[in-house]
C-alpha positions as CSV (number, residue, x, y, z in Angstrom):
1,M,64.5,44.1,-20.3
2,N,64.2,42.6,-16.7
3,F,60.9,44.7,-16.5
4,L,59.4,43.0,-19.9
5,K,60.5,39.4,-18.6
6,Q,58.6,40.1,-15.2
7,T,55.6,41.0,-17.2
8,L,56.0,38.0,-19.6
9,S,56.0,35.9,-16.9
10,L,53.1,37.1,-14.8
11,F,51.3,36.8,-18.1
12,L,52.0,33.5,-18.8
13,S,51.5,32.3,-15.1
14,G,47.6,33.8,-15.6
15,C,47.3,32.0,-18.8
16,L,48.4,28.5,-17.0
17,L,45.9,29.5,-13.9
18,L,42.9,30.3,-16.3
19,T,43.5,27.1,-18.3
20,T,44.0,24.6,-15.0
21,V,41.1,26.3,-12.8
22,P,38.3,25.1,-15.1
23,V,39.8,21.5,-15.1
24,A,40.2,21.6,-11.5
25,V,36.4,22.7,-11.2
26,A,35.2,20.0,-13.7
27,D,37.1,17.2,-11.8
28,Q,35.5,18.3,-8.9
29,A,32.1,18.4,-10.0
30,N,32.8,15.2,-11.5
31,Q,33.3,13.7,-8.1
32,P,30.1,11.9,-6.6
33,A,28.6,13.9,-3.7
34,A,28.6,13.0,-0.4
35,Q,25.6,10.9,0.3
36,P,23.6,11.1,3.7
37,P,23.3,7.2,5.2
38,V,20.1,5.5,4.0
39,Q,17.8,5.0,6.6
40,A,15.9,1.6,6.9
41,A,12.4,1.6,5.9
42,Q,10.4,1.0,9.0
43,Q,6.7,-0.1,9.4
44,T,4.5,2.5,11.1
45,P,3.2,2.2,14.3
46,E,-0.4,1.8,12.6
47,Q,0.9,-0.7,10.2
48,L,2.3,-2.8,12.9
49,Q,-0.9,-2.9,14.7
50,Q,-2.5,-4.1,11.6
51,L,0.3,-6.6,11.2
52,V,-0.3,-8.3,14.9
53,A,-3.9,-7.7,15.1
54,P,-4.5,-11.3,13.8
55,I,-2.3,-12.7,16.7
56,A,-2.2,-10.3,19.8
57,L,-4.7,-12.3,21.6
58,Y,-3.3,-15.5,21.1
59,P,-1.5,-16.9,24.5
60,D,2.1,-15.8,24.9
61,A,3.8,-18.7,24.1
62,L,1.8,-19.3,21.0
63,V,2.6,-15.8,20.1
64,A,6.3,-16.3,20.5
65,Q,6.3,-19.5,18.6
66,I,4.3,-17.4,15.4
67,L,6.7,-14.2,15.6
68,A,9.9,-16.6,15.6
69,A,8.4,-19.0,12.9
70,S,7.6,-15.9,10.6
71,T,11.2,-15.4,10.3
72,Y,11.6,-18.9,8.3
73,P,8.4,-18.5,6.3
74,D,9.9,-21.0,3.6
75,Q,10.1,-23.7,6.8
76,V,6.3,-22.7,7.4
77,V,5.4,-23.6,3.8
78,E,7.6,-26.8,3.9
79,A,6.1,-27.8,7.3
80,D,2.5,-27.2,6.1
81,R,2.9,-29.3,3.1
82,W,4.6,-31.8,4.9
83,L,1.8,-32.0,7.4
84,Q,-0.9,-32.5,4.8
85,Q,1.4,-35.3,3.0
86,H,1.2,-37.3,6.4
87,P,-2.6,-37.3,7.8
88,E,-1.7,-40.7,9.2
89,L,0.6,-39.4,11.9
90,K,-0.8,-38.7,15.3
91,G,0.1,-38.2,18.5
92,E,3.6,-39.3,19.9
93,Q,4.5,-40.7,16.3
94,L,4.0,-37.3,14.6
95,G,6.0,-35.5,17.3
96,Q,8.9,-38.0,16.4
97,E,8.6,-37.6,13.0
98,V,8.7,-33.6,13.4
99,D,11.8,-33.8,15.6
100,K,13.2,-35.3,12.7
101,Q,12.9,-32.4,10.4
102,P,15.6,-29.6,9.8
103,W,13.2,-27.0,10.8
104,D,13.5,-24.3,13.4
105,P,12.1,-25.2,16.5
106,S,9.6,-22.6,16.2
107,V,8.4,-24.2,13.2
108,K,8.2,-27.6,14.6
109,A,6.4,-26.2,17.6
110,L,3.6,-24.9,15.2
111,V,2.7,-28.6,13.9
112,E,0.8,-28.8,17.1
113,F,-1.4,-26.2,15.8
114,P,-2.1,-27.2,12.3
115,S,-4.7,-24.6,12.1
116,V,-2.3,-21.8,13.1
117,L,0.4,-23.3,10.6
118,A,-2.3,-23.5,7.7
119,N,-3.1,-20.1,8.2
120,M,0.5,-18.7,8.1
121,D,0.9,-20.9,4.8
122,K,-1.9,-19.4,3.2
123,N,-1.3,-15.7,4.2
124,L,2.4,-16.0,3.3
125,S,2.3,-12.4,2.4
126,W,1.6,-11.3,6.0
127,T,3.7,-14.1,7.5
128,S,6.6,-12.8,5.7
129,S,6.1,-9.0,6.5
130,L,5.5,-10.2,10.0
131,G,9.0,-11.6,10.0
132,D,10.9,-9.0,8.4
133,A,8.9,-6.5,11.2
134,Y,10.2,-8.7,13.9
135,V,13.5,-8.9,12.4
136,N,14.0,-5.3,12.1
137,Q,11.6,-3.5,14.7
138,Q,11.5,-6.2,17.6
139,Q,10.8,-3.9,20.2
140,D,8.2,-2.2,18.1
141,V,6.4,-5.5,17.3
142,M,6.1,-6.6,21.0
143,D,4.9,-3.3,21.9
144,A,2.4,-3.2,19.6
145,V,1.0,-6.7,20.9
146,Q,0.4,-5.2,24.1
147,L,-1.1,-2.0,22.4
148,M,-3.6,-4.3,20.7
149,R,-4.3,-6.2,24.0
150,D,-5.3,-3.2,25.9
151,R,-7.2,-1.9,23.1
152,A,-9.5,-5.2,23.2
153,E,-9.7,-5.2,27.0
154,K,-10.7,-1.2,26.8
155,A,-13.6,-2.5,24.4
156,G,-14.6,-5.4,26.6
157,N,-13.4,-8.2,24.6
158,L,-10.5,-9.4,26.6
159,Q,-11.1,-11.2,29.8
160,S,-10.6,-14.5,31.7
161,T,-12.6,-17.4,30.8
162,S,-12.2,-21.0,31.3
163,Q,-10.1,-21.2,28.3
164,E,-7.4,-18.8,29.2
165,K,-6.3,-16.5,32.0
166,V,-5.9,-12.9,31.5
167,S,-3.9,-11.1,34.0
168,K,-1.9,-7.9,34.2
169,Q,1.6,-7.4,35.4
170,G,2.1,-3.7,35.7
171,K,0.8,-2.2,32.4
172,T,1.6,-5.7,31.0
173,I,-1.2,-7.7,29.7
174,V,-0.3,-11.7,29.9
175,I,-2.8,-14.1,28.4
176,E,-1.8,-17.8,29.4
177,P,-4.1,-21.1,29.0
178,S,-6.4,-21.7,31.9
179,D,-5.4,-25.3,31.8
180,P,-1.8,-26.0,31.3
181,E,-2.3,-29.2,29.2
182,V,-4.9,-27.4,26.9
183,V,-4.4,-24.5,24.6
184,Y,-7.3,-22.7,23.1
185,V,-6.5,-20.5,20.1
186,P,-9.4,-17.6,20.2
187,E,-11.3,-17.0,17.0
188,Y,-12.1,-13.3,16.7
189,D,-12.1,-10.8,13.8
190,P,-8.9,-9.0,13.9
191,W,-10.5,-6.0,12.5
192,L,-13.3,-5.4,14.8
193,V,-12.3,-7.0,18.3
194,Y,-10.3,-3.9,19.1
195,G,-13.4,-1.5,19.3
196,A,-12.9,0.7,16.8
197,P,-12.4,-0.9,13.1
198,I,-8.8,-0.9,11.9
199,G,-7.8,-1.2,8.3
200,V,-7.3,-4.9,7.1
201,W,-3.8,-6.1,6.3
202,P,-3.4,-6.2,2.5
203,G,-4.1,-9.4,1.0
204,W,-5.1,-11.3,4.4
205,Y,-7.5,-14.0,4.4
206,S,-9.5,-15.4,7.1
207,Y,-9.2,-19.4,8.1
208,P,-11.8,-21.4,9.0
209,G,-11.7,-22.2,13.0
210,L,-9.5,-19.1,13.4
211,F,-12.0,-16.3,12.6
212,L,-15.2,-15.1,14.0
213,A,-17.5,-13.2,11.9
214,G,-18.6,-10.1,14.1
215,P,-17.3,-8.6,17.3
216,G,-16.3,-10.3,20.4
217,I,-14.0,-13.5,21.0
218,A,-15.2,-17.2,20.7
219,F,-13.3,-20.6,21.3
220,G,-13.7,-23.9,19.3
221,F,-12.1,-27.1,20.9
222,G,-8.9,-27.1,22.5
223,F,-5.2,-28.3,21.2
224,G,-4.0,-30.8,23.7
225,I,0.0,-30.1,23.8
226,G,1.2,-33.2,26.2
227,F,1.8,-35.4,22.9
228,F,4.8,-33.3,22.3
229,G,5.7,-32.4,26.1
230,G,9.2,-34.3,25.8
231,F,10.6,-32.5,22.9
232,G,12.9,-29.9,23.2
233,W,11.0,-27.4,20.9
234,G,7.4,-28.0,22.6
235,W,4.9,-25.7,24.3
236,H,6.7,-25.1,27.6
237,H,9.9,-23.9,26.0
238,W,8.6,-20.9,24.8
239,G,7.2,-17.6,26.0
240,S,6.9,-13.8,25.4
241,D,9.5,-11.7,27.3
242,W,7.5,-8.4,27.8
243,H,10.1,-6.8,30.0
244,H,13.2,-7.1,27.1
245,H,10.4,-6.7,24.4
246,G,11.7,-10.1,23.0
247,I,10.5,-13.7,22.9
248,D,12.0,-16.4,24.7
249,F,13.1,-20.2,23.9
250,D,14.3,-22.4,26.7
251,H,14.4,-19.6,29.1
252,H,16.7,-17.5,26.9
253,G,16.2,-14.8,24.6
254,Y,15.3,-16.5,21.1
255,V,17.8,-15.7,18.1
256,S,16.8,-16.6,14.7
257,H,19.3,-17.7,12.3
258,S,17.1,-17.2,9.2
259,R,18.7,-15.7,6.3
260,I,15.4,-14.6,4.5
261,F,15.5,-11.1,6.1
262,V,18.1,-8.6,6.2
263,N,18.5,-7.0,9.4
264,R,18.7,-3.4,8.0
265,N,19.9,-1.9,11.4
266,N,23.0,-4.1,11.4
267,F,23.8,-4.7,7.9
268,N,27.4,-3.4,7.2
269,R,29.2,-2.3,4.2
270,A,31.1,-5.5,3.5
271,G,27.5,-7.2,2.7
272,G,27.4,-9.1,5.9
273,F,25.0,-9.1,8.8
274,H,25.8,-8.7,12.4
275,G,22.8,-10.0,14.3
276,G,21.0,-7.7,16.6
277,P,18.3,-8.3,18.8
278,G,16.8,-12.0,17.9
279,F,18.5,-12.4,14.5
280,H,22.0,-13.6,13.4
281,G,22.2,-14.5,9.9
282,G,24.3,-14.6,6.7
283,A,24.7,-12.7,3.3
284,P,21.7,-12.9,1.3
285,A,21.9,-15.3,-1.7
286,R,19.6,-13.6,-4.4
287,G,16.6,-11.4,-4.5
288,F,12.7,-12.8,-4.5
289,A,10.1,-11.6,-6.9
290,G,6.6,-10.8,-7.3
291,G,3.6,-11.4,-4.4
292,Q,1.3,-14.1,-4.6
293,H,-1.5,-11.9,-3.3
294,G,-1.1,-8.6,-5.1
295,F,0.4,-6.8,-2.0
296,A,3.2,-4.6,-3.0
297,A,5.7,-4.3,-0.3
298,P,7.0,-0.8,0.8
299,H,10.5,-1.8,0.6
300,A,12.0,-4.8,-1.0
301,Q,13.9,-7.7,0.5
302,A,16.5,-10.2,-0.2
303,G,16.7,-13.6,1.0
304,T,18.0,-17.1,0.1
305,H,17.0,-20.1,-2.2
306,S,15.6,-22.8,-0.4
307,G,15.0,-26.1,-1.5
308,A,12.4,-26.4,-4.3
309,F,11.1,-23.2,-3.2
310,S,11.7,-19.8,-5.2
311,G,11.9,-17.4,-1.9
312,F,10.0,-14.3,-0.5
313,N,10.3,-10.8,-0.7
314,H,8.6,-8.5,1.8
315,G,5.1,-8.9,-0.1
316,G,5.3,-12.6,0.3
317,V,5.5,-15.5,-1.9
318,A,7.1,-15.9,-5.1
319,R,5.6,-17.2,-8.6
320,G,7.0,-20.3,-8.0
321,F,4.9,-21.1,-5.2
322,S,1.6,-20.2,-6.6
323,S,1.0,-23.5,-8.5
324,R,1.8,-25.3,-5.2
325,G,0.0,-23.2,-2.7
326,Q,-3.6,-23.9,-3.6
327,S,-3.7,-27.2,-1.6
328,S,-3.7,-25.4,1.8
329,F,-6.4,-22.9,0.7
330,G,-9.4,-25.0,1.4
331,G,-11.6,-25.1,4.6
332,G,-10.9,-27.2,7.7
333,F,-7.9,-28.3,9.5
334,H,-5.0,-30.9,8.8
335,G,-2.6,-32.7,10.5
336,G,-3.1,-34.8,13.6
337,G,-1.3,-34.9,16.9
338,G,-2.6,-33.0,19.4
339,F,-5.4,-31.1,17.7
340,H,-8.9,-31.9,19.0
341,G,-11.8,-30.6,17.0
342,G,-12.2,-27.6,15.3
343,G,-14.6,-25.0,14.3
344,G,-17.4,-24.2,16.7
345,H,-18.0,-21.0,18.5
346,G,-19.3,-22.5,21.9
347,G,-18.3,-22.7,25.1
348,G,-15.2,-25.0,23.9
349,G,-13.9,-28.3,24.9
350,H,-11.5,-31.1,24.6
351,R,-11.4,-34.6,24.2
């Protein structure tokens, strides 16, 4: 009798095991597999070289202003449209009105260079891509600028002139105005000036007075910077810190507070930002739609809704800008104070 009871007990235990094992296996199969951490999409060195090619040969302080302002593409648009709407403002009066605006100091500083600001507005897909790259690959962007300068020098297209001083600090190439009160923005073809031709950044358009058809570099008239000298965002407050692979504002490392681009290297699971080098910000408010120039982004970005503007993605401007953007696409320079002349491929000059 005891033997029968033991046999029956073993039989029932086996049946129970057979019914529970498949359930356990099924439950385990339904559990999501552990996923490896998502790696941030990065621009390749070749893409970064294309990206910085249009500005790599600009004076150091202007490179710093452009990189900083590119993290605020919405403000770049606002500033350029504002400048077009106030052609009567010149000199000190222009500086005073710019000082009242809620823009980042870098965007205010670029009002001194209306053609540069207009070019960033016109090439908004490029501008927003540059801002995204600077937020997420700051050191790589700065290294790309130096690499392109080295290529231009070896091609015989980068040397000191009466407009700008080119010097070396170790392997670092520094570009400064020859006259501390007048800044010349070099005109060149960014796809030819570096020796062997490089690919054109998708959707990039040349702007009058900043582009030279053919090899080499030329200079038009200079931008006088004395008008804005008394403001805290003016020319002399900016610089490129090549040693630390970043940009300086007021002798300190520049920190962008833009919320347009996600710093993917410091994005935590709670959905907030923890600013890395050159970037602090808040959580994105909403995504952005399509690109104006047909440039498809390799990785989408999120950003905030700003005023009357629809916002940006990595590829550029949303559809809401398309009807407003045409006014900045025409030839010529706009704005006043501090800009002297335009165009011209001669030896340069200012008045």
